N, C-alpha and C positions, 0 to 999 in steps of 0.2 A: 504493499500498500504504499503511495506517495507520501513524504512528509518533509517537512523543514527541519525536523531535530536530528541531530546525529545519530546514528544507530549504534548499537552494543551487541559485539559477539559474545556468545558463550559457548562452552566447551561442556559437551554432552558426557559428563562423567556419569560413573554409576549413580553417585549421590543426586546428582541433579536429574537424571531420567526419573529416578524415585519421586525427588519432589515434583517433577510435573505429572508422573501418574497421578501421584495423590491429588494434586491440586485440577486435574482433569473430572476426578471421580467428585470433587466438590463444586466444580464451577460447570461442568457440564462436557461431556466428550467431545460434541460437537463443536467446541470452542478451539479456534487455531491455537498451537503451541505457544505461540510469540503473546499472544493475548494471557494464556494461562500463566506463562513465566511473567510477565507484566506484573500481574494482580497478585502475584507471590511474592516479588518484589517489594512492591508497594503495601502489602500487609504486612510485610517481615519489618519493613521500615518503620511502621507504625507503631509496633509491637517493642521496636529498640529506642524509643523516645524516653527522655528521662522519668523517673516516676512521679515526679509533680504533674509532668504533662499527662500521664497517664491517670491520675486521681481527676484532675481537671474534666477530661475526657470524660470517666464516669459518673461525674456529677452532672456533665453537660448530656450524657446517654439515659439517665437514670431520671432527669427532669428536676434536678435540686434546684432550689431558689439560693441564691448568693446572700449572704449577709450585706447588710446595707449601712449598718451602724458599728462603731466601735464597741469592744467588750465593756468600756466604761459606761456606755450609753445604755447598754443591755443589764449592767448591775444596776444604774439608778431605778432603771423601770422594774426589775424585780422588786426592788426595796419597797417599791411606792405600792405594791400590789398587797393586797389584802391577805391574812393569812388563810389559809385553806382550810377549809371545814369539810371534812369527808360525809356528815352527813346533813347536810344543807346543799340540795339540789340545784337551788336558785342560779348560782354562778354559770353552770353548765348550759341552763336555760336562756339565761340571757345573752352568752354567745350565741347559741343558736338563731336567737332573735336578732341578733346584730347581723350575723352572716345572711339570713333572709330578707334583711332589709336592703342586703347590698344587692341581692338578687334582683329584685322588685324594679 
């Protein structure tokens, strides 16, 4: 296929052949070997990123919401909360009412 990018030659040793075979089983046997090799290289590079990148990626993939305030701000808000009373169900009801108001 024509491209403006430089090409890469790979030596088909037994290890590479095994990786291509496994890649083709996952990606589809009808895919050209060059496409399988490219996908394996890209996925391998993704896995080699530093751990902090992997953690950030995991947060994104799992829909985590990043903190917007500092720890000091959070601690201030926690100190302002009333003590938890397990036998009083009203606080949870109030939270649910607020959530419902936001949706209406």
